[in-house]
Residue, then its C-alpha position, 0 to 999 in steps of 0.5 A: x518409526x521408519x522414514x517413509x516420507x521425504x520432503x526435498x527442499x531446493x529451488x531452480x535446477x536443484x528442484x526442477x531436474x530432480x522433479x522431472x526424473x521423479x515424475x518420469x519414473x513414477x509409472x515405470x514398472x520397476x521404479x513404481x514397485x520400488x517406490x511402494x509405500x514411500x512419498x517424495x515431495x518437493x518444496x521449492x516455491x517460497x509461497x506458503x501455499x507450497x509449504x502447505x502442499x508439501x507437508x499436508x497429511x505427513x506424519x513428522x515422525x516418518x518424515x525425512x527432510x533434505x535441504x539442497x543448497x550449495x552455499x546454504x544461503x539461498x534465501x527462498x530455500x533457507x526460509x522454507x528450510x526454517x519453516x519446515x524445521x519449525x514444523x518438525x520441532x513443533x510436531x515432535x516436541x524437541x529441537x533434537x529432531x533436526x539432527x535425526x530428521x534433516x539431511x543436506x546436500x551442501x558444501x557449507x558444513x559450518x552452516x549446516x552444522x549451525x542449522x542442527x544437521x549432523x556432519x555425517x548427514x551432509x552430502x557434498x558435491x563439487x562447488x562448480x556444479x550449477x543447480x541446473x546441471x546438478x541432477x547427477x550429483x548428490x542433489x538428484x541422486x539422494x532423493x531419487x535413490x531414497x524413492x526408487x532405490x539406487x539400482x534404478x538411479x544407477x541406470x539413469x546415471x548410466x544413460x547420462x554417461x552414455x550420452x556424455x561418451x557419445x558427445x565426447x567421441x561421436x563424429x560431428x555429423x553424427x553427434x546429436x548434441x552438436x547437431x541439435x545445438x547448431x540447429x537451435x543457433x541457426x533458428x534463433x540467430x540466423x532465422x530470428x525465431x525467438x520461441x522454441x517449443x519442446x513437445x514430449x509425446x509422453x505424459x511421464x515427461x510432464x515436468x521435462x519442459x519446465x526443466x529445459x526452460x530453466x536449463x536453456x534460458x538461464x544458461x544462454x539468455x545472455x547480453x555479453x560474450x565471454x570477454x565482456x563485449x556485447x553479443x553481436x546477435x541475440x542469444x537463447x530462445x523463449x522455451x515452452x511446451x506441454x505433453x502430447x495432445x494437451x499442447x495441441x489443444x492449447x498453443x498449436x494454433x499459433x505454431x501452425x498459423x501464427x508465429x513460426x516457432x521451431x519445435x522438438x517432438x519427443x516420442x517413444x516406441x513403447x509406453x510405460x503403461x501400454x493399453x489396448x481396448x478391445x474393439x478399438x482400431x489402435x492402442x492408446x499409445x498408437x493414437x498418441x503417436x499418430x499425432x506425434x508423426x502427423x504434427x511435424x509433417x503438418x508444420x513442414x508441408x502446410x496446406x495450400x489454398x488450392x487444397x482447401x478449395x478442393x475439399x469444398x470449403x466455402x471461399x470466404x473460409x479458404x484463407x482461414x484454413x490455409x497453412x503456410x508450412x515451412x515451419x522447422x521441427x526436429x523429432x526424437x524417437x526413443x525406445x521407452x521412458x526407462x531410467x537409462x533413456x531418461x538419463x540419455x535424454x537429460x544429458x542430450x539437452x545439457x550438452x545441446x545447451x553447452x554447444x549453443x553457448x560455445x557458438x555464441x561465445x557466451x558463458x553458459x554456466x553463470x547466471x548473473x541475470x538473476x542477481x539484480x532481481x534478488x538484490x532488489x528483493x532484499x530491499x523490498x524484504x527490508x521495507x516490508x519488514x519495517x512497514x509491517x511494524x509501522x515504519x518503512x520508506x517506500x520512496x526508493x521504489x518507483x511509483x507503480x511499485x509503491x502503489x502495488x506494495x501499498x495495496x499488498x500491505x493493505x491485507x493484514x498478515x495471516x488474514x485472508x481478504x481484508x484490505x480496509x485497514x492498510x494504507x495503499x497510497x497517499x497523494x496530496x495536491x494544492x486546492x483553493x479554499x473559500x477565500x481563494x487561497x491555496x490549501x492542502x488536500x489529501x487523498x488516502x487510499x486503502x485497498x477498497x476505498x478512497x478517503x479525502x481531507x482538506x485543511x482550513x486556514x485562518x485569517x486571524x491566527x494566534x502566534x502560538x499556532x502550529x506552523x502553516x507552511x507556505x511557499x513564500x514565493x511572491x511571484x506565485x499566489x502572492x507567496x501563499x502557495x502550498x507546493x512545499x507542503x504538498x511535496x512534504x506529504x507526497x515525498x516525505x510522509x506518504x513513503x513512511x505510512x504506506x502499509x500502516x493500519x489506518x486504525x492506528x491513529x495515534x501511532x500514525x500521528x506520532x510518526x508524522x509529528x515526532x519522527x518525520x517532523x520532530x520540531x519543538x518549541x516551549x509549547x511542544x511539537x511545532x510542525x515547523x519542518x513539514x507544516x501543520x497543513x501537511x500533517x493535518x490533511x493526512x491525519x484527517x484522511x487517516x481518521x476517515x479511513x479508520x472509521x470506515x475500517x472499523x465500520x463506523x460513522x466518523x463521529x462514532x469512531x471519533x468518540x471511540x478514539x476519545x474514550x466517549x460513549x459510542x451509543x449516545x451522542x450530544x448534538x451541539x448548539x450552533x454558534x452562528x457568526x452573523x456580524x463580522x468585524x475585526x480582520x474579517x471585515x472592512x468596517x470599523x467594528x473592532x470585535x471580529x465576530x458577534x454570534x447568535x446561539x439558539x440555546x433554547x432550541x429543542x433540537x439541532x434542526x430547530x436551532x438551524x431553523x432559528x438561526x436562519x430566521x434570525x439571520x434573514x431578519x438581521x439582513x432586513x434590519x441592516x438593509x433598512x438602516x445602512x442600505x443594500x451594500x451593507x448586506x454583503x457578507x464576509x469570509x464566514x457568511x456574516x454581515x459587515x454593516x458600516x456600524x461605528x462601534x461594538x455596542x451599535x452592532x449589538x443593538x442591531x443584532x438584538x433588534x433582529x432577534x426580537x423581530x424574528x420572534x426568537x428572543x427567548x431562545x437565543x443568546x449572544x456570543x462574541x469573538x473579540x480577537x483582542x490580540x488584533x488591537x493589543x499594543x504590547x509596548x503600552x499594554x493597552x487595547x485600541x477599540x478604534x484601531x480600524x478608525x483612522x480618526x480615532x485610532x490611538x486616542x482612546x486606549x484602554x487598560x485590561x481593567x477598563x476593557x474588562x468593565x466594558x465586557x461586564x457592561x455587555x453581560x449586564x445589558x445583553x444576553x451574552x453567554x460567550x466571550x472569546x479571546x477578550x485579551x491578548x494571547x499573552x495577557x494571562x493576568x487579565x484572563x485570570x481576572x475576567x474569569x474570576x469576575x465573569x466566569x460564573x455568568x459567561x464562558x471565557x473562551x481561549x482561541x489565540x490564548x490556547x491554540x488547541x495546544x494541550x500544554x497551553x491548556x495545562x498552563x491556562x488551567x493553573x492560571x485559571x485564565x479560561x473556562x472554555x476551549x475553542x478547538x481548531x484542528x489546524x491550530x495544533x495540526x493532528x487529530x490525536x492532539x486535537x482530541x487530547x486538547x478536548x479531553x484535557x479541557x473537559x477534565x478541567x470542567x471547561x466547555x469546548x466549542x469546535x470551530x471552523x477557520x475563515x478560510x474553509x473548504x467543503x470538508x465537513x470533518x469538524x461536524x463529526x468531530x463536534x458530535x464525536x467529542x460531545x463538545x456541545x458547541x460548534x462554530x462554523x460561520x453564518x447560515x450562509x455560504x456552502x462551505x459553512x452550511x456543509x458542516x451544519x448540514x452534516 
């Protein structure tokens, strides 16, 4: 089929000047006749919307593509060229279409050939021709000739040549480009006017100002002179404009009464399309030209206060209608916007630009000023490419740019709208937990929401827990500061996660744990570089954001992540820590916690009621037995009465349970935390480790301690024993599971530290039948979920747990429900950081 459509791909002067001439000739009679049945479109902006507009409605079989790039490396032009090339191949079904439908204006034959363009279809031009001066080369001649015929373009070239000749030969005082160039320098440098308006009173010149803007500002916006010295004066001006009366209703207010802005008025004696409506006093063109002649006079002469008053204007409005005048302008009156005159006009401004450069002593033919933005654009492009694939380091960019790029990446590729899924920013800070110790809080922002998470901290910690990073600076917060962990989030983790999809929990956790941290020990990823507190805070925030992006409550989203049913859930039995000992209290009680579990409650709400009633009854019992001081609460809200041993504490607890009226519904659990009183060198346990008089005098072997626990199970409604032995005393665990595992759950806390590898090892040893799940022991939500799944696969129970140092963050409440663990331990029904979880 005949080629009737031309898509011209170029940018800058390779586009603006050509488009100016194309638009200017559209309504010139002979050019319009020559263009019938043809379409010429331009693709310059790398914006995909421009691609859509350029190709919309075109038949590929009838389309010729012109790629204009001197080096054939201009990034924007070549991306557009490849985009259109793919369109051609797709529409025409063969790569051979390129050689028949694509031509080039270029000096790089090797690159045009590699693109698939026949050498015979490459139109060359001098390599010293800059884009903004290139319209008279093949860059402009080829597309304009295809549209309007070469006869029309020849007239245009003749007009440009006539102006060239005038510039070269006319005396200085009659030399138009010289006079205009000198006037521009005078206004910009001597008078200090920073703006310049180009005002064509002809709609055919609709794209003329855009071209002159580039021509002058790219040529003469310079800082140094030819010899490299800094320019002693400012150079160039800020160009703008709009055709005819459109501009009058736009920015003329500023020109007349605001800043002084020199202006060029361009008018024509004849219109390309003369119209005279019968009954009108003047033709349409005369109406237009009336404004052309009036505006320069108005700028020059202005209007005094006396003249305004003479018109009867109220005094309070007089100053509003005063025009100061004395505002410079220059008027060009040309015959008609014909091809020849348009060639003259273009060359006039090109030479005017050169004159300014000579006077200022600058090189008007380079454009180093565009290089920095382009080179930084390459870095941004690389980052965006990596970020779209789940990587990318944003730290090389300034903070506002980081935020903007994060916001940009929050919208999925190819999807209008969105913004719920992508990470825009991550910011960590140091806050204080329930014990007054520092911990890490993270704010994660997507395009539409902020998600906050804070990590807990333990008092009694297992030696195999992932590293909790502290500053170690004894002069600040006793060495417990978290500023290093905060910095790790802000400077190391955040830059790599900006732009990632928050629903990719496992991928994000893997990047943080395995790539950014990467530290390992015999039990897996240890988080000893970034700190588990850094990683976990981000992991929790990502999980919350993922839930929101999935339009689910957090517990349902966790169920989804763990492969659990998302339409039915198990509410957990709360395990209330009501009597404290061990590392959590200053009494002589060896065991760390005694707990009540309302297993007979009809609902979670009923369990809370039972727990609260037993708790308050216990307070009364303790007050009667030990006095008011004994009712003070520990870190987790439990009481720390001055009992002498574990059995006494259990007896006090049983008395309270009976008095509350809930004996049939309540069971007892304990967290022994035996590692706290294990003497490794002797392989024995000291239940009196907190008693100065008895310490070291009544040591017990693991067998003796197991009999001690068995007596509890026989005497009390004991259903759960946590950490009955030291975290490395595997044989003792195996034996107690064998002995008591059918009657009670043997819960691994320090033993397992929520670590999938230790869980697997424990399963081999048959050393526990329940996991105490603490997310900060392992340091990421993905690993915590894995630990739960692996435990359930062994037929174990799972109890989701708080830490002694807690925050108001309620994440573990949703975790317990989402995992369907059936048990949650988060302190007594006292202290708001504990109740926050229960209430959630």
